[in-house]
Gaussian input, Z-matrix of N, CA and C with variables (Angstrom, degrees):
# hf/3-21g

backbone

0 1
 N
 C     1     B1
 C     2     B2     1     A1
 N     3     B3     2     A2     1     D1
 C     4     B4     3     A3     2     D2
 C     5     B5     4     A4     3     D3
 N     6     B6     5     A5     4     D4
 C     7     B7     6     A6     5     D5
 C     8     B8     7     A7     6     D6
 N     9     B9     8     A8     7     D7
 C    10    B10     9     A9     8     D8
 C    11    B11    10    A10     9     D9
 N    12    B12    11    A11    10    D10
 C    13    B13    12    A12    11    D11
 C    14    B14    13    A13    12    D12
 N    15    B15    14    A14    13    D13
 C    16    B16    15    A15    14    D14
 C    17    B17    16    A16    15    D15
 N    18    B18    17    A17    16    D16
 C    19    B19    18    A18    17    D17
 C    20    B20    19    A19    18    D18
 N    21    B21    20    A20    19    D19
 C    22    B22    21    A21    20    D20
 C    23    B23    22    A22    21    D21
 N    24    B24    23    A23    22    D22
 C    25    B25    24    A24    23    D23
 C    26    B26    25    A25    24    D24
 N    27    B27    26    A26    25    D25
 C    28    B28    27    A27    26    D26
 C    29    B29    28    A28    27    D27
 N    30    B30    29    A29    28    D28
 C    31    B31    30    A30    29    D29
 C    32    B32    31    A31    30    D30
 N    33    B33    32    A32    31    D31
 C    34    B34    33    A33    32    D32
 C    35    B35    34    A34    33    D33
 N    36    B36    35    A35    34    D34
 C    37    B37    36    A36    35    D35
 C    38    B38    37    A37    36    D36
 N    39    B39    38    A38    37    D37
 C    40    B40    39    A39    38    D38
 C    41    B41    40    A40    39    D39
 N    42    B42    41    A41    40    D40
 C    43    B43    42    A42    41    D41
 C    44    B44    43    A43    42    D42
 N    45    B45    44    A44    43    D43
 C    46    B46    45    A45    44    D44
 C    47    B47    46    A46    45    D45
 N    48    B48    47    A47    46    D46
 C    49    B49    48    A48    47    D47
 C    50    B50    49    A49    48    D48
 N    51    B51    50    A50    49    D49
 C    52    B52    51    A51    50    D50
 C    53    B53    52    A52    51    D51
 N    54    B54    53    A53    52    D52
 C    55    B55    54    A54    53    D53
 C    56    B56    55    A55    54    D54
 N    57    B57    56    A56    55    D55
 C    58    B58    57    A57    56    D56
 C    59    B59    58    A58    57    D57
 N    60    B60    59    A59    58    D58
 C    61    B61    60    A60    59    D59
 C    62    B62    61    A61    60    D60
 N    63    B63    62    A62    61    D61
 C    64    B64    63    A63    62    D62
 C    65    B65    64    A64    63    D63
 N    66    B66    65    A65    64    D64
 C    67    B67    66    A66    65    D65
 C    68    B68    67    A67    66    D66
 N    69    B69    68    A68    67    D67
 C    70    B70    69    A69    68    D68
 C    71    B71    70    A70    69    D69
 N    72    B72    71    A71    70    D70
 C    73    B73    72    A72    71    D71
 C    74    B74    73    A73    72    D72
 N    75    B75    74    A74    73    D73
 C    76    B76    75    A75    74    D74
 C    77    B77    76    A76    75    D75
 N    78    B78    77    A77    76    D76
 C    79    B79    78    A78    77    D77
 C    80    B80    79    A79    78    D78
 N    81    B81    80    A80    79    D79
 C    82    B82    81    A81    80    D80
 C    83    B83    82    A82    81    D81
 N    84    B84    83    A83    82    D82
 C    85    B85    84    A84    83    D83
 C    86    B86    85    A85    84    D84
 N    87    B87    86    A86    85    D85
 C    88    B88    87    A87    86    D86
 C    89    B89    88    A88    87    D87
 N    90    B90    89    A89    88    D88
 C    91    B91    90    A90    89    D89
 C    92    B92    91    A91    90    D90
 N    93    B93    92    A92    91    D91
 C    94    B94    93    A93    92    D92
 C    95    B95    94    A94    93    D93
 N    96    B96    95    A95    94    D94
 C    97    B97    96    A96    95    D95
 C    98    B98    97    A97    96    D96
 N    99    B99    98    A98    97    D97
 C   100   B100    99    A99    98    D98
 C   101   B101   100   A100    99    D99
 N   102   B102   101   A101   100   D100
 C   103   B103   102   A102   101   D101
 C   104   B104   103   A103   102   D102
 N   105   B105   104   A104   103   D103
 C   106   B106   105   A105   104   D104
 C   107   B107   106   A106   105   D105
 N   108   B108   107   A107   106   D106
 C   109   B109   108   A108   107   D107
 C   110   B110   109   A109   108   D108
 N   111   B111   110   A110   109   D109
 C   112   B112   111   A111   110   D110
 C   113   B113   112   A112   111   D111
 N   114   B114   113   A113   112   D112
 C   115   B115   114   A114   113   D113
 C   116   B116   115   A115   114   D114
 N   117   B117   116   A116   115   D115
 C   118   B118   117   A117   116   D116
 C   119   B119   118   A118   117   D117
 N   120   B120   119   A119   118   D118
 C   121   B121   120   A120   119   D119
 C   122   B122   121   A121   120   D120
 N   123   B123   122   A122   121   D121
 C   124   B124   123   A123   122   D122
 C   125   B125   124   A124   123   D123
 N   126   B126   125   A125   124   D124
 C   127   B127   126   A126   125   D125
 C   128   B128   127   A127   126   D126
 N   129   B129   128   A128   127   D127
 C   130   B130   129   A129   128   D128
 C   131   B131   130   A130   129   D129
 N   132   B132   131   A131   130   D130
 C   133   B133   132   A132   131   D131
 C   134   B134   133   A133   132   D132
 N   135   B135   134   A134   133   D133
 C   136   B136   135   A135   134   D134
 C   137   B137   136   A136   135   D135
 N   138   B138   137   A137   136   D136
 C   139   B139   138   A138   137   D137
 C   140   B140   139   A139   138   D138
 N   141   B141   140   A140   139   D139
 C   142   B142   141   A141   140   D140
 C   143   B143   142   A142   141   D141
 N   144   B144   143   A143   142   D142
 C   145   B145   144   A144   143   D143
 C   146   B146   145   A145   144   D144
 N   147   B147   146   A146   145   D145
 C   148   B148   147   A147   146   D146
 C   149   B149   148   A148   147   D147
 N   150   B150   149   A149   148   D148
 C   151   B151   150   A150   149   D149
 C   152   B152   151   A151   150   D150
 N   153   B153   152   A152   151   D151
 C   154   B154   153   A153   152   D152
 C   155   B155   154   A154   153   D153
 N   156   B156   155   A155   154   D154
 C   157   B157   156   A156   155   D155
 C   158   B158   157   A157   156   D156
 N   159   B159   158   A158   157   D157
 C   160   B160   159   A159   158   D158
 C   161   B161   160   A160   159   D159
 N   162   B162   161   A161   160   D160
 C   163   B163   162   A162   161   D161
 C   164   B164   163   A163   162   D162
 N   165   B165   164   A164   163   D163
 C   166   B166   165   A165   164   D164
 C   167   B167   166   A166   165   D165
 N   168   B168   167   A167   166   D166
 C   169   B169   168   A168   167   D167
 C   170   B170   169   A169   168   D168
 N   171   B171   170   A170   169   D169
 C   172   B172   171   A171   170   D170
 C   173   B173   172   A172   171   D171
 N   174   B174   173   A173   172   D172
 C   175   B175   174   A174   173   D173
 C   176   B176   175   A175   174   D174
 N   177   B177   176   A176   175   D175
 C   178   B178   177   A177   176   D176
 C   179   B179   178   A178   177   D177
 N   180   B180   179   A179   178   D178
 C   181   B181   180   A180   179   D179
 C   182   B182   181   A181   180   D180
 N   183   B183   182   A182   181   D181
 C   184   B184   183   A183   182   D182
 C   185   B185   184   A184   183   D183
 N   186   B186   185   A185   184   D184
 C   187   B187   186   A186   185   D185
 C   188   B188   187   A187   186   D186
 N   189   B189   188   A188   187   D187
 C   190   B190   189   A189   188   D188
 C   191   B191   190   A190   189   D189
 N   192   B192   191   A191   190   D190
 C   193   B193   192   A192   191   D191
 C   194   B194   193   A193   192   D192
 N   195   B195   194   A194   193   D193
 C   196   B196   195   A195   194   D194
 C   197   B197   196   A196   195   D195

   B1=1.4334
   B2=1.5032
   B3=1.2940
   B4=1.4580
   B5=1.5173
   B6=1.3129
   B7=1.4555
   B8=1.5154
   B9=1.3282
   B10=1.4610
   B11=1.5182
   B12=1.3254
   B13=1.4530
   B14=1.5072
   B15=1.3238
   B16=1.4493
   B17=1.5096
   B18=1.3387
   B19=1.4561
   B20=1.5166
   B21=1.3191
   B22=1.4642
   B23=1.5208
   B24=1.3184
   B25=1.4583
   B26=1.5258
   B27=1.3285
   B28=1.4656
   B29=1.5213
   B30=1.3051
   B31=1.4602
   B32=1.5172
   B33=1.2929
   B34=1.4555
   B35=1.5218
   B36=1.3204
   B37=1.4522
   B38=1.5237
   B39=1.3057
   B40=1.4552
   B41=1.5148
   B42=1.3009
   B43=1.4568
   B44=1.5196
   B45=1.3065
   B46=1.4610
   B47=1.5198
   B48=1.3034
   B49=1.4601
   B50=1.5198
   B51=1.3145
   B52=1.4597
   B53=1.5248
   B54=1.3276
   B55=1.4572
   B56=1.5286
   B57=1.3137
   B58=1.4547
   B59=1.5224
   B60=1.3320
   B61=1.4686
   B62=1.5284
   B63=1.3285
   B64=1.4566
   B65=1.5214
   B66=1.3338
   B67=1.4630
   B68=1.5261
   B69=1.3215
   B70=1.4664
   B71=1.5275
   B72=1.3210
   B73=1.4595
   B74=1.5313
   B75=1.3524
   B76=1.4698
   B77=1.5330
   B78=1.3308
   B79=1.4673
   B80=1.5239
   B81=1.3283
   B82=1.4606
   B83=1.5320
   B84=1.3153
   B85=1.4634
   B86=1.5258
   B87=1.3239
   B88=1.4708
   B89=1.5245
   B90=1.3313
   B91=1.4648
   B92=1.5226
   B93=1.3248
   B94=1.4644
   B95=1.5263
   B96=1.3297
   B97=1.4626
   B98=1.5174
   B99=1.3308
   B100=1.4701
   B101=1.5242
   B102=1.3274
   B103=1.4688
   B104=1.5285
   B105=1.3396
   B106=1.4748
   B107=1.5281
   B108=1.3246
   B109=1.4708
   B110=1.5240
   B111=1.3328
   B112=1.4571
   B113=1.5209
   B114=1.3366
   B115=1.4688
   B116=1.5252
   B117=1.3138
   B118=1.4656
   B119=1.5305
   B120=1.3309
   B121=1.4711
   B122=1.5230
   B123=1.3305
   B124=1.4681
   B125=1.5294
   B126=1.3286
   B127=1.4699
   B128=1.5230
   B129=1.3299
   B130=1.4666
   B131=1.5215
   B132=1.3227
   B133=1.4658
   B134=1.5219
   B135=1.3264
   B136=1.4728
   B137=1.5202
   B138=1.3277
   B139=1.4610
   B140=1.5276
   B141=1.3359
   B142=1.4605
   B143=1.5158
   B144=1.3278
   B145=1.4612
   B146=1.5269
   B147=1.3162
   B148=1.4544
   B149=1.5165
   B150=1.3275
   B151=1.4693
   B152=1.5259
   B153=1.3163
   B154=1.4639
   B155=1.5262
   B156=1.3265
   B157=1.4587
   B158=1.5237
   B159=1.3148
   B160=1.4603
   B161=1.5276
   B162=1.3415
   B163=1.4596
   B164=1.5246
   B165=1.3351
   B166=1.4627
   B167=1.5191
   B168=1.3292
   B169=1.4553
   B170=1.5249
   B171=1.3276
   B172=1.4608
   B173=1.5207
   B174=1.3206
   B175=1.4602
   B176=1.5203
   B177=1.3250
   B178=1.4657
   B179=1.5323
   B180=1.3426
   B181=1.4713
   B182=1.5265
   B183=1.3067
   B184=1.4693
   B185=1.5184
   B186=1.3208
   B187=1.4581
   B188=1.5134
   B189=1.3268
   B190=1.4613
   B191=1.5187
   B192=1.3137
   B193=1.4599
   B194=1.5107
   B195=1.3296
   B196=1.4710
   B197=1.5039
   A1=110.91
   A2=114.85
   A3=121.42
   A4=110.24
   A5=115.27
   A6=122.15
   A7=107.20
   A8=117.52
   A9=121.49
   A10=107.86
   A11=115.95
   A12=120.86
   A13=114.14
   A14=118.98
   A15=121.29
   A16=114.36
   A17=117.48
   A18=122.11
   A19=110.56
   A20=120.82
   A21=127.13
   A22=114.10
   A23=118.43
   A24=120.03
   A25=109.30
   A26=115.31
   A27=119.27
   A28=109.25
   A29=116.07
   A30=121.20
   A31=108.80
   A32=116.02
   A33=120.70
   A34=109.33
   A35=116.00
   A36=122.35
   A37=106.19
   A38=116.89
   A39=121.39
   A40=115.51
   A41=112.68
   A42=123.23
   A43=103.80
   A44=117.71
   A45=119.31
   A46=110.51
   A47=114.59
   A48=121.75
   A49=107.64
   A50=116.41
   A51=120.78
   A52=109.83
   A53=115.71
   A54=121.58
   A55=109.73
   A56=115.69
   A57=120.93
   A58=114.67
   A59=117.26
   A60=120.41
   A61=112.78
   A62=116.80
   A63=119.99
   A64=113.75
   A65=116.75
   A66=120.44
   A67=114.46
   A68=118.33
   A69=120.20
   A70=111.07
   A71=117.48
   A72=120.41
   A73=112.43
   A74=119.85
   A75=118.13
   A76=113.36
   A77=117.47
   A78=119.84
   A79=109.78
   A80=117.03
   A81=119.75
   A82=110.73
   A83=117.23
   A84=121.22
   A85=110.92
   A86=116.38
   A87=120.45
   A88=111.37
   A89=116.85
   A90=120.03
   A91=111.39
   A92=116.60
   A93=119.09
   A94=111.29
   A95=117.69
   A96=120.79
   A97=111.59
   A98=116.46
   A99=120.74
   A100=110.94
   A101=116.72
   A102=120.47
   A103=109.34
   A104=116.96
   A105=121.04
   A106=112.47
   A107=117.01
   A108=120.36
   A109=113.31
   A110=116.35
   A111=120.33
   A112=113.48
   A113=117.46
   A114=120.29
   A115=112.03
   A116=116.67
   A117=121.65
   A118=110.05
   A119=116.07
   A120=120.74
   A121=111.09
   A122=117.17
   A123=120.39
   A124=111.23
   A125=116.16
   A126=120.02
   A127=110.39
   A128=117.11
   A129=119.93
   A130=111.07
   A131=116.80
   A132=120.21
   A133=111.73
   A134=116.96
   A135=121.07
   A136=110.65
   A137=117.06
   A138=122.05
   A139=112.58
   A140=117.20
   A141=120.76
   A142=113.84
   A143=116.25
   A144=120.80
   A145=112.44
   A146=117.42
   A147=121.31
   A148=114.50
   A149=117.12
   A150=119.94
   A151=111.73
   A152=117.65
   A153=121.73
   A154=112.92
   A155=118.03
   A156=120.18
   A157=112.18
   A158=114.87
   A159=122.29
   A160=107.83
   A161=117.78
   A162=119.65
   A163=113.55
   A164=117.15
   A165=121.25
   A166=109.83
   A167=115.29
   A168=121.42
   A169=109.28
   A170=116.82
   A171=122.13
   A172=109.06
   A173=115.90
   A174=121.02
   A175=107.59
   A176=115.77
   A177=123.65
   A178=114.00
   A179=117.87
   A180=119.19
   A181=110.63
   A182=115.64
   A183=120.04
   A184=109.27
   A185=116.76
   A186=121.52
   A187=112.06
   A188=116.04
   A189=121.50
   A190=112.40
   A191=118.03
   A192=120.82
   A193=114.47
   A194=117.31
   A195=120.21
   A196=112.01
   D1=-177.65
   D2=179.56
   D3=-109.49
   D4=150.14
   D5=176.50
   D6=-120.34
   D7=127.68
   D8=176.98
   D9=-74.10
   D10=115.00
   D11=-178.16
   D12=-90.52
   D13=12.91
   D14=177.32
   D15=104.90
   D16=16.32
   D17=-178.39
   D18=-46.68
   D19=138.84
   D20=10.08
   D21=-86.09
   D22=-3.71
   D23=176.58
   D24=-75.64
   D25=150.26
   D26=176.47
   D27=-78.89
   D28=135.32
   D29=176.66
   D30=-141.11
   D31=139.95
   D32=178.20
   D33=-87.16
   D34=136.36
   D35=175.54
   D36=-96.91
   D37=136.50
   D38=-166.46
   D39=-100.84
   D40=157.00
   D41=160.51
   D42=-106.98
   D43=130.90
   D44=-179.67
   D45=-115.85
   D46=147.84
   D47=175.04
   D48=-133.51
   D49=158.10
   D50=-179.47
   D51=-65.44
   D52=132.25
   D53=179.50
   D54=-56.82
   D55=134.81
   D56=178.53
   D57=79.75
   D58=5.50
   D59=-177.29
   D60=-78.99
   D61=-15.08
   D62=-177.03
   D63=79.10
   D64=11.27
   D65=-175.78
   D66=-97.21
   D67=-7.32
   D68=-175.22
   D69=-57.67
   D70=-57.30
   D71=-177.23
   D72=-67.04
   D73=-42.64
   D74=177.51
   D75=-60.33
   D76=-39.53
   D77=178.69
   D78=-66.37
   D79=-42.24
   D80=178.25
   D81=-62.24
   D82=-42.44
   D83=178.31
   D84=-60.69
   D85=-43.66
   D86=178.70
   D87=-63.60
   D88=-43.98
   D89=179.11
   D90=-63.47
   D91=-44.31
   D92=179.06
   D93=-64.70
   D94=-33.98
   D95=175.00
   D96=-64.01
   D97=-42.03
   D98=178.13
   D99=-65.71
   D100=-35.91
   D101=177.51
   D102=-65.55
   D103=-49.13
   D104=-178.26
   D105=-62.64
   D106=-38.14
   D107=-176.54
   D108=-76.76
   D109=-16.19
   D110=-177.22
   D111=94.08
   D112=-7.19
   D113=179.91
   D114=-64.90
   D115=-36.62
   D116=178.54
   D117=-59.85
   D118=-46.82
   D119=179.22
   D120=-63.32
   D121=-38.92
   D122=178.70
   D123=-60.58
   D124=-43.88
   D125=179.85
   D126=-64.85
   D127=-47.73
   D128=179.72
   D129=-60.28
   D130=-45.05
   D131=-179.81
   D132=-64.19
   D133=-37.12
   D134=178.99
   D135=-57.83
   D136=-35.24
   D137=-177.58
   D138=-100.36
   D139=11.42
   D140=177.44
   D141=70.68
   D142=26.45
   D143=-177.04
   D144=-118.03
   D145=23.10
   D146=-177.24
   D147=-56.72
   D148=-30.66
   D149=179.91
   D150=-69.66
   D151=-12.05
   D152=-178.85
   D153=-90.38
   D154=5.27
   D155=-175.16
   D156=-65.80
   D157=155.06
   D158=176.18
   D159=-123.05
   D160=152.19
   D161=-178.06
   D162=-76.44
   D163=-23.61
   D164=178.51
   D165=-163.17
   D166=156.44
   D167=176.89
   D168=-76.51
   D169=142.07
   D170=177.33
   D171=-124.07
   D172=145.34
   D173=174.85
   D174=-95.93
   D175=123.29
   D176=179.58
   D177=51.53
   D178=58.23
   D179=176.71
   D180=-69.10
   D181=162.98
   D182=177.10
   D183=-59.93
   D184=145.71
   D185=179.92
   D186=-97.97
   D187=-174.29
   D188=-178.15
   D189=-60.59
   D190=-34.73
   D191=-177.00
   D192=-87.83
   D193=-2.34
   D194=-176.37
   D195=-86.98

């Protein structure tokens, strides 16, 4: 399905992990690897969401109210 990210404002949609799990950096590394390899774009395009792509994963980016 689709998630409204706050259009027309830009908003990042998150991947969440349990606090203190040690997974923040590994998940970010995996996402950035998928972005670099083109796999991320393939998945987004498969679901018609290619315009939602991001150039890199960010940890705790500013939100809509920031």
